[in-house]
N, C-alpha and C positions, 0 to 999 in steps of 0.2 A: 075174905078173899074178894068178894064182889066189890067191897068198899075200896080195896087196893086197886082193883082194875079200873073202877070209876076215877080214882085219883090219877092213875096213869093216863087215862084218856083225857082228863081235864088238863093235865100238865102238857100233854101233846098238843091240845087245842090252843093252850096259852102260848106255847112255843111257836106254833104256826102263825098266830096273830102277831107275836113279837117280830118274827121274821118278815112278815108282810109289811108291818109298820116300818121296820128297819130298812127293808127294801124300798119302801115308798120314800123314806127320807133320803136314802142314797140316790134314788132316781131323781128326786127333787133337786138334790145338790148337783147331780150331773147335768140336769136341765139348766140350772142356774149358771154352772160353769160354761156350758155351751153358749148360753145367752151372752155371757161376758166375753167369750172369744169372738163371737160374731159381731159384737158391738163395735169392734175396731174397724169393721168394714161399713159401718152405718154412715149415713150422710151427715154432714155438719148441720148447723142450724140454718134452715132456709125458710124465708118468708116471702109472701106475695108471689107465690108460684104454685103451679100444678105439678107435683112431683111424681115422676115415674122411675122405678128401679129396673135396671137390666143387669144381668150377670154376663160377664165376658167369658165365653167358652172358647172362642177362636182367637184371632189376633185383634189387637186394638185397632189396627188399620182397617180391618174388615168391618168391624162394627161401626167405626166412624164413617166409613164410606157409605154404609147403609143409612146411617142417620143423615148424612149430608144430602143424599139424593132425595130424601123425603122431607127436607127442611125448606118447605116453601115459605112458611112463616118463621120469624126469629125464634130460636130456642137456645137455652144454655145446656151444655153437657159437662159433667164433672166427674172426677174420681179422686181418690187419695192415695198417696205413696208415702213412704218414710222420708222425712226431711233430713237434709244434711246436718251433721253433728254441729252443735254450737248454739249460742243464744241468738236466734234470728227471728224477727217478726216481720211478716208481710201483711200489710193492711191495704187491701184493694190495689195491690201492685206497688205500694210504697214500701221499699225495703229498708230495714234497720238491722245493723249487725250487733245489736244488743237486745235485751228483753223489751226495751222501748216502751212506748205507750201501749196500754191495753188495747187490743184491737176490738173496736165496737162493730158498727154496722157498715157493710160494704154495699153501696148501691151499684149493682152491676151495670145498670143501664144509664148511669150518670155520664154526662159528656166528659167530665173531668174526674179522675180518680181521686178519692179522698177517704179519710176515715172519720167516722162520726160516732163518738162515744164519750162517756165520762167515767172517770175513775171513782168508784164508790167503795165503801168499806168491804163489802162482800163481792165486789166486782160482778154483780149480777146485771142483767140487761132489763131495763125498765120496759114495761108494756110489750114484752115479747109475745107475738102471736104465732103459734105453731101452725104451719101450713100442711103438715102431713100427719094429722090425726094423732099427735103426741109421740110419733116415732122418734123425732129428733130432739126431744126435751132432755135436759141434763144440766149438770152443774158446770159453770164456766171455770176453766182451769186457772189457777193463780199464776202459773208459769206458762211460757210459750208452748204451743202444741208441738208434738213430735211428728205430726203428719203434715204433709203439704197438700193442699187442695189445688188441683189443676183444673182450669175451667176453659171451655171453648164456646164461642158464640157462633151459631150457624144461622145463615139466612140466605134465601134465594139459591139454595142448594150448594152453598160453598161456605167455607170457614172465614169469618171476618175478624175475629179477635181471639187472643189467648191471654188469660189472666191467671194469677196465682194468689193464694191467700193462706194464712195460718188457719189451722183447724178450729181455733177459738173465735174466728170471725163469724158474724151473722151475715148471711148472704141474702140480699134483697134482689130478687130476680125481676122486679118491675112488672109483674103480672104475666110474665112469659112462662112457657113450659120449661121444666127443669128435669133433665134425664140424669140420674145418678147411676154410674157404672160401678159394679163390684167385681172383684177378682182381677183387677189390673195389676200386672207385675212390673216392677221397676225396669227390667231390661226392655220390655215391650214399650213402655212409656218413653224411655230415652230414645229408642230406635224410631218411634213414630214422630216425636218432636224434632229429631235430628234432620229428618227430611225437610221440614219447614225452615229450619235454620239454613241449610245449604241452598235451598231454592230462593229464600228471601234475600240472602246476601249476594247471590249470583245475579238476580234479576232486578232488584231495587223496587222502587215504587211502594204500593200498598203491601206487597209481599215482603219488602224489607222490614216494615214495621212488625209484621207477623213473625218474621224470622228472628227479630230481636226479642220479641216476647217469648218465643219458644226457647231461645238461648237462656233467658233468665230462668225459665222453668227448669231446664236441665241442670243449671248451676246449683239449684236448690234441692235437687234429688240427692238422696244418700246412696253411696255405693260406688264400686269400681266402674260400673257402666257409665255413670255420669263423668267420672274422672277421665275415662278413655275418650268419651265424646269431646270433652273440652280440649284435651290434648290434640285430638285430630283437627279441631278447629284452629289450632295455632300452627299447623304445618305451613311451611313457606309457600306451598302451592295454593293455599286458601286466600281469598280476598283480604287485602290489608285491613279493611274495616272490621271484618270478622275476627281476625287475629287480635286486634286491639280490644274489641269488646270481650272476647274470651279471656284475654289477659286480665281485664278488670275483675271478672268474676273469680278467676283463680286467686287473686289477692283478697277479694272481699269475702269469699265464702268457703274456700277450700282448704284452709289451714296449712299444715306441713306439706301435704301432697301438692297443693297449689303453689307453695313457695318453691318447691323443687322444680316444677315446670317453669315458673317465672325465671328462675336462675338460668335454666337452659335457654329460654327465649332471649334473655338479656345478652347472652354470649353468642348466640347462633343466628338470630333473625337478621336477614340482610337489610331490612327497612329501618332507617333512622327514626321514622315516625312511630313504628311499632315499638322499638326499643325505648323511645322517649315515653311512650304510654306505659311501658312496663315500669318505669321509674315511679309513675303515679300509682300503679297497682301495688307496687311494693310498699308505698307509703301508707296504704290503707290495710295492709296485712297486719295481723296481730302477732305474727311470729317474730321473736326477737332477732333471728338471723336475717330478716328482711333489711334491717338497717345496714348490716355488713355488705349486702349486695348493692345497696344504694351508694354506699361509700366507694365500693369498687368501681361502679359505673361512673361516679363523679371524677375518679382519678384516671381510669383506664380506657373508657370507651373512645373509639377513634373519631367519633363525631362530636364537634363542639356543641351542637344543638342538644345531643343526648346528655353530655356532661352538664350543660346548663340546666336542663330539666331535672336531672338527678340532684343538683345542688338546690334548686328551688324547693323540691319536695322534701329534701333533708331539713330545710328550715321549718317545715310544718311539724317535723318530728321533734325539733329542738334537742336539748340534751347536750352533754359535753362532747360526745363522739360526733354528733352532727355539726356542732359549731367548729370543731377542729377541722373537719373536712372542708367546710366553707372557707375558713382561714387559709387552708392549704391551697385551695383553688385561686384565691385572690393573690397569694404570694407566688404560686408556681405555674399555673396553667399558661400555656403559650398563647392562647387565644384571648384577645382583649374583650371580645364579646362574652366569653365565658366568665372572665373576671367581673365584668359589669353585672352579669346575671347573679354572680355570687354576692356582689354588693347589695343588689336588690333582695337577695335571700336574707341578708343581715337585717334588712328593714322589716322582714316578716317575723323575726324572732320577738319574744317578749321584750318590752322596752328596756328593762334592766339589763338584758343581755345584748340587745341589738344596738342601742344608741351608743354606749361606750365603744363598741367595735367600729361603728361607722365613724366616730370621731377619730379613732386611731388610724383608720384608713385615710380619711380626709387629711390628716396631718402628715402621715409618713409614707404613703405609697408613692413609688417613683413614677408611676404611669399617670399622666395628667387626666386622661379620660376616666380612669378609675377614681381619682380624687374628686373630679367633677361629679361623677355619679354618686359618690358617697355624700357630697354636700347637698345634692338635690334631694336625696332621701332623708337626710337630716332635716332639711327644710319642711318636708312633708310630715315629719313626726310630731311637730308642735310640742316638743319636749323642752323643758326649761334648760336642760344641759346643752341641747343644740343651740338655743339662743345664746347661752354663755359662750359657746365655741365661736359663733359668728361675731359676737362683740369683740372677742379677743383677736380674731383675724382682722377685722376692720380697723381696730385701733392700733395695730402694729405700725 
């Protein structure tokens, strides 16, 4: 009986130990999971900087105002938000709409923005020196980051620059202080940046440059807040230059939603300059339906200037649909200047497409100004077929 009691006590002790160990393992896993969750809010790779972290508990505007009023010496402030969907790379402000070159080191204090890095087999960064006691060490991602790093330069108690970068960029702060903000929400970020956009495009000067930088940052934010801000910037009451720049980003970065807004602007904006810029924005959109809207503009816009610009940018798209629209403009547009723009568009096509079309126009078009334009661009092409055409004309 005593032996059985001892065995029961021993079994109970073993069970307690096992539960303790199990609990310890579970707790360790929980701690590891928590660490993994908070890592998303951690700062990117920063070097040559004295890094300070602050958590945003109020509004972003409040904490930035506090930082500005104390920024006697230059300092960088940054945070991360989710980046817009798609393959986008932002290296020191240089934007690419594909995975592009791997983003290396961004020298934030350089006079001219550039990217400095080399592609290696494992895409690691050579001689990286961690400036924050190992907190921001990690493996460089093989694909573009999903977070957007937004950066502000403060000096003499006011904001002097706004920059953006992909999260895989190494940021060299040039020996300045670097304040990393955690807990910044996308709506708060968009609202804060929107103030600089409106002020910059309304007042011009140095503030215009900052406003343009803030607009770029908003365009690369993920979510409906960014969509709504960009749409508000294209309202007819906004400055013409702001509408044009917002249209560019709708085409460059905002996919289907951006295309829908560009279609609206192309039909409704009262400014011929804005609508002409929309033709360019459509040309850089990756949405297939953008071509249809460009063709519609080339045929239907009331302004010859807009029709001509739509034709020009159609040529950059090439393809049978684009060539057909250019041919139609040469044959049917009532404005000779638009016809001449369409002839120039033919000269921008790949030579195997463009040169035969130019020869056809030079031989057959009834408008002498259009024929003359075609012959001019044939002469610029330096193509043997153009030389053969001129020999035939001169020997008649």
